[in-house]
C-alpha positions as CSV (number, residue, x, y, z in Angstrom):
1,M,21.4,10.8,9.7
2,L,24.1,8.7,11.3
3,S,23.8,10.7,14.5
4,M,20.0,10.1,14.5
5,L,20.6,6.4,14.7
6,A,21.5,6.7,18.3
7,Y,17.8,6.9,19.0
8,A,15.8,3.7,19.2
9,F,12.7,5.1,17.5
10,I,14.8,6.3,14.5
11,R,16.3,2.8,14.2
12,N,12.8,1.3,14.3
13,A,11.6,3.7,11.7
14,L,14.6,2.8,9.5
15,Y,13.9,-1.0,9.8
16,A,10.3,-0.4,9.0
17,G,11.3,1.7,6.1
18,V,13.4,-1.0,4.6
19,L,10.6,-3.6,4.9
20,A,7.9,-1.2,3.7
21,S,9.9,-0.4,0.7
22,V,10.0,-4.1,-0.4
23,I,6.2,-4.3,0.1
24,F,5.6,-1.0,-1.8
25,G,7.9,-2.2,-4.6
26,I,6.4,-5.7,-5.1
27,I,2.7,-5.1,-4.3
28,G,2.7,-1.6,-5.8
29,T,4.0,-3.0,-9.1
30,F,1.2,-5.6,-9.3
31,V,-1.3,-2.9,-8.4
32,V,-0.1,-0.5,-11.2
33,V,0.4,-3.2,-13.9
34,K,-3.0,-4.7,-13.1
35,R,-4.5,-1.2,-13.0
36,I,-6.2,-1.7,-9.7
37,V,-5.0,1.4,-7.9
38,F,-8.6,2.5,-7.3
39,I,-9.4,-0.9,-5.8
40,S,-6.4,-0.5,-3.4
41,G,-7.8,2.9,-2.4
42,G,-11.1,1.3,-1.7
43,I,-9.6,-1.4,0.4
44,S,-7.5,1.0,2.4
45,H,-10.4,3.2,3.2
46,A,-12.7,0.3,4.0
47,S,-10.1,-0.8,6.6
48,F,-11.0,2.3,8.6
49,G,-14.3,0.7,9.4
50,G,-12.4,-2.2,11.0
51,V,-10.3,0.2,13.0
52,G,-13.4,1.9,14.4
53,M,-15.0,-1.4,15.2
54,A,-11.9,-2.6,17.0
55,Y,-11.9,0.6,19.2
56,Y,-15.5,0.1,20.0
57,L,-15.1,-3.6,20.9
58,G,-11.8,-3.2,22.7
59,L,-9.9,-5.3,20.1
60,N,-6.5,-4.9,18.5
61,T,-6.9,-2.3,15.6
62,L,-4.8,-4.4,13.2
63,F,-7.2,-7.3,13.7
64,G,-10.2,-5.2,13.0
65,A,-8.6,-3.5,10.0
66,A,-7.5,-6.9,8.6
67,I,-11.1,-8.3,8.8
68,F,-12.6,-5.3,6.9
69,A,-9.7,-5.1,4.4
70,V,-9.8,-8.8,3.4
71,I,-13.6,-9.0,3.2
72,S,-13.7,-5.8,1.1
73,A,-10.9,-7.1,-1.2
74,L,-12.6,-10.4,-1.8
75,G,-16.0,-8.8,-2.2
76,V,-14.8,-6.3,-4.8
77,G,-12.7,-9.0,-6.6
78,I,-15.7,-11.4,-6.8
79,V,-18.1,-8.7,-7.9
80,G,-15.7,-7.7,-10.6
81,K,-15.0,-11.3,-11.8
82,K,-18.6,-12.4,-11.7
83,K,-19.9,-9.2,-13.4
84,M,-22.5,-8.9,-10.6
85,Q,-22.2,-5.2,-10.5
86,R,-20.0,-2.5,-12.1
87,E,-16.6,-2.8,-10.3
88,D,-16.2,1.0,-9.9
89,T,-19.6,1.1,-8.2
90,A,-18.6,-1.7,-5.8
91,I,-15.4,0.1,-5.0
92,G,-17.1,3.4,-4.3
93,M,-19.6,1.7,-2.0
94,V,-16.9,-0.1,-0.1
95,W,-14.8,3.1,0.1
96,A,-17.6,5.2,1.5
97,L,-19.2,2.5,3.7
98,G,-15.8,1.7,5.4
99,M,-15.2,5.4,6.2
100,A,-18.8,5.8,7.5
101,L,-18.6,2.8,9.7
102,G,-15.3,3.8,11.1
103,A,-16.6,7.3,12.0
104,F,-19.8,5.8,13.4
105,F,-18.1,3.3,15.7
106,M,-15.7,5.9,17.0
107,S,-18.5,8.3,17.7
108,I,-20.2,5.8,20.0
109,T,-17.1,4.5,21.7
110,P,-17.0,5.7,25.3
111,G,-13.9,7.1,26.9
112,Y,-10.7,8.6,25.3
113,L,-9.7,7.8,21.8
114,P,-6.2,8.4,20.4
115,A,-5.8,11.0,17.7
116,M,-7.1,9.8,14.3
117,S,-4.3,11.6,12.5
118,S,-2.0,8.6,13.1
119,V,-4.5,6.3,11.5
120,L,-5.3,8.5,8.6
121,F,-1.8,9.8,7.9
122,G,0.5,7.4,9.7
123,N,3.4,8.0,12.1
124,I,6.5,6.0,11.3
125,L,8.2,7.4,14.4
126,M,5.7,5.5,16.6
127,I,6.5,2.1,15.0
128,R,7.0,-0.7,17.6
129,M,9.1,-3.9,17.4
130,I,5.9,-5.9,17.1
131,D,4.9,-3.9,14.1
132,I,8.4,-4.5,12.5
133,H,8.0,-8.2,13.2
134,L,4.6,-8.3,11.4
135,M,6.1,-6.4,8.5
136,A,9.0,-8.8,8.3
137,V,6.7,-11.8,8.2
138,L,4.5,-10.3,5.5
139,T,7.5,-9.1,3.5
140,L,8.8,-12.7,3.6
141,V,5.5,-14.1,2.5
142,I,5.1,-11.7,-0.3
143,T,8.7,-12.2,-1.6
144,V,8.4,-16.0,-1.5
145,T,5.0,-15.9,-3.2
146,V,6.2,-13.7,-6.0
147,I,9.3,-15.8,-6.6
148,L,7.3,-19.1,-6.7
149,L,4.4,-17.7,-8.7
150,Y,6.1,-15.0,-10.8
151,P,5.4,-16.5,-14.3
152,R,1.7,-16.9,-13.4
153,I,1.5,-13.5,-11.8
154,Q,3.2,-11.9,-14.8
155,G,1.0,-13.7,-17.3
156,A,-2.2,-12.9,-15.5
157,S,-1.2,-9.3,-15.1
158,F,-0.4,-8.6,-18.8
159,D,-2.5,-11.1,-20.7
160,E,-5.2,-12.7,-18.6
161,E,-7.0,-14.4,-21.5
162,F,-3.9,-16.2,-22.7
163,S,-3.1,-17.3,-19.1
164,K,-6.5,-18.9,-18.9
165,V,-5.9,-20.8,-22.1
166,V,-2.6,-22.2,-20.8
167,G,-4.3,-23.4,-17.6
168,V,-3.6,-20.7,-15.1
169,K,-6.5,-20.2,-12.6
170,T,-6.5,-16.5,-13.0
171,S,-9.5,-15.7,-10.9
172,S,-8.1,-17.6,-7.9
173,L,-4.7,-16.0,-8.4
174,Y,-6.3,-12.5,-8.6
175,L,-8.2,-13.0,-5.4
176,F,-5.2,-14.3,-3.6
177,M,-3.1,-11.3,-4.7
178,L,-6.0,-9.0,-3.6
179,V,-5.7,-10.6,-0.2
180,L,-2.0,-9.9,-0.1
181,V,-2.8,-6.3,-1.1
182,A,-5.3,-6.0,1.7
183,L,-2.8,-7.4,4.3
184,S,-0.1,-5.1,3.1
185,I,-2.4,-2.1,3.5
186,V,-3.3,-3.2,7.1
187,V,0.3,-3.7,8.1
188,L,1.4,-0.4,6.5
189,I,-1.4,1.7,8.1
190,K,0.9,2.9,10.9
191,F,3.6,3.7,8.3
192,V,1.9,6.3,6.1
193,G,-1.8,6.0,7.1
194,I,-5.0,5.0,5.3
195,V,-5.2,8.2,3.2
196,L,-1.6,8.2,1.9
197,L,-1.1,4.4,1.3
198,I,-2.5,4.6,-2.2
199,A,0.1,7.1,-3.2
200,M,3.0,4.9,-2.0
201,L,1.6,1.9,-3.8
202,A,1.2,3.8,-7.0
203,I,4.0,6.4,-7.3
204,P,7.2,4.3,-7.1
205,A,5.8,1.7,-9.5
206,S,4.6,4.3,-11.9
207,I,8.0,6.0,-12.1
208,S,9.6,2.6,-12.6
209,G,7.2,1.8,-15.4
210,E,8.6,4.8,-17.3
211,F,12.0,3.1,-17.5
212,T,11.2,-0.6,-18.0
213,E,8.4,-2.8,-19.1
214,D,9.9,-5.9,-17.4
215,M,7.7,-6.6,-14.3
216,S,10.6,-8.1,-12.3
217,W,12.7,-5.0,-12.9
218,M,9.8,-2.8,-12.1
219,M,9.6,-4.4,-8.7
220,V,13.3,-3.9,-8.1
221,Y,13.3,-0.3,-9.2
222,S,10.1,0.4,-7.2
223,T,11.7,-1.0,-4.1
224,L,14.8,1.1,-4.5
225,L,12.7,4.2,-5.2
226,S,10.5,3.6,-2.2
227,F,13.5,3.3,0.0
228,V,14.9,6.6,-1.2
229,F,11.6,8.3,-0.7
230,V,11.2,6.9,2.8
231,I,14.7,7.8,3.9
232,S,14.5,11.3,2.4
233,G,11.1,11.9,3.9
234,L,12.1,10.6,7.3
235,Y,15.3,12.7,7.4
236,M,13.4,15.9,6.4
237,S,10.6,15.3,8.8
238,V,13.0,14.9,11.7
239,I,15.2,17.8,10.8
240,W,12.4,20.2,10.1
241,D,9.8,18.8,12.5
242,L,7.3,17.8,9.8
243,P,4.7,15.0,9.8
244,T,6.6,12.0,8.5
245,G,4.0,10.2,6.3
246,P,2.9,13.3,4.4
247,T,6.5,14.3,3.9
248,I,7.4,10.9,2.4
249,V,4.5,11.1,0.0
250,I,5.3,14.7,-1.0
251,V,8.9,13.7,-1.8
252,A,7.6,10.8,-3.9
253,G,5.1,13.0,-5.7
254,A,7.7,15.7,-6.4
255,C,10.0,13.0,-7.9
256,F,7.1,11.7,-10.1
257,G,6.5,15.3,-11.3
258,V,10.2,15.8,-12.1
259,V,10.3,12.5,-14.1
260,M,7.1,13.3,-16.1
261,I,8.4,16.9,-16.9
262,G,11.8,15.5,-17.8
263,K,10.3,12.9,-20.0
264,K,8.2,15.6,-21.8
265,I,11.2,17.9,-22.2
266,F,13.5,15.2,-23.6
267,G,10.7,13.9,-25.8
268,I,10.3,17.3,-27.3
269,L,14.1,17.7,-27.8
270,S,14.5,14.3,-29.3
271,S,11.7,15.0,-31.8
């Protein structure tokens, strides 16, 4: 691995991996504790519509994805809070509509389009310094936000009704956190792609939840686990010439399976 660091694209991938791990750890914990993994999946797939629109209009793809992701996050959040429609129905509609719009815009875009595999499955080895800078800014914003609002975020995540009683504006906080989830998804699209993002948001936090119920420690453990998965997947993908994003997710999924099996075995033995 040390010899690989002689290459700039490997160093960029490593920098991105460190920053992405913090985002996966913090945002992933909120997503898992709040049980909104499906919403995150809907937002990530809705952003594909923004990517397609950006290609058609000649705009930056991150800009297009951000518009669709934030609008879909706020839309689903408001629908869920106002009971205007069943939340799972709204998520399914946003999920399907985003993918359909993305495919539609790309089909009518003239000229050459880059391979969609990098959008759907990511390519960490193609990360640029501008992408790393954006990830660094978002990581800083997320970290500072969680530090300042942690008691409110924790209360609203575990007991929303009590938080309302003590004066926390849970609806506004929830929508704000959904926007952070949406922005995280947009920034991380190049990392593991639209299809695989939901796995990296859910798996590290789910594993951490098996060892602690403290939300702050879940964030710490999830960040460390994400970093291990990223480094392991990056190393294996370079050595064996494998797609990096899928390899990272496969490593994470394998570790989750080992933890679940181990917990089952030790539970049987202890009983």
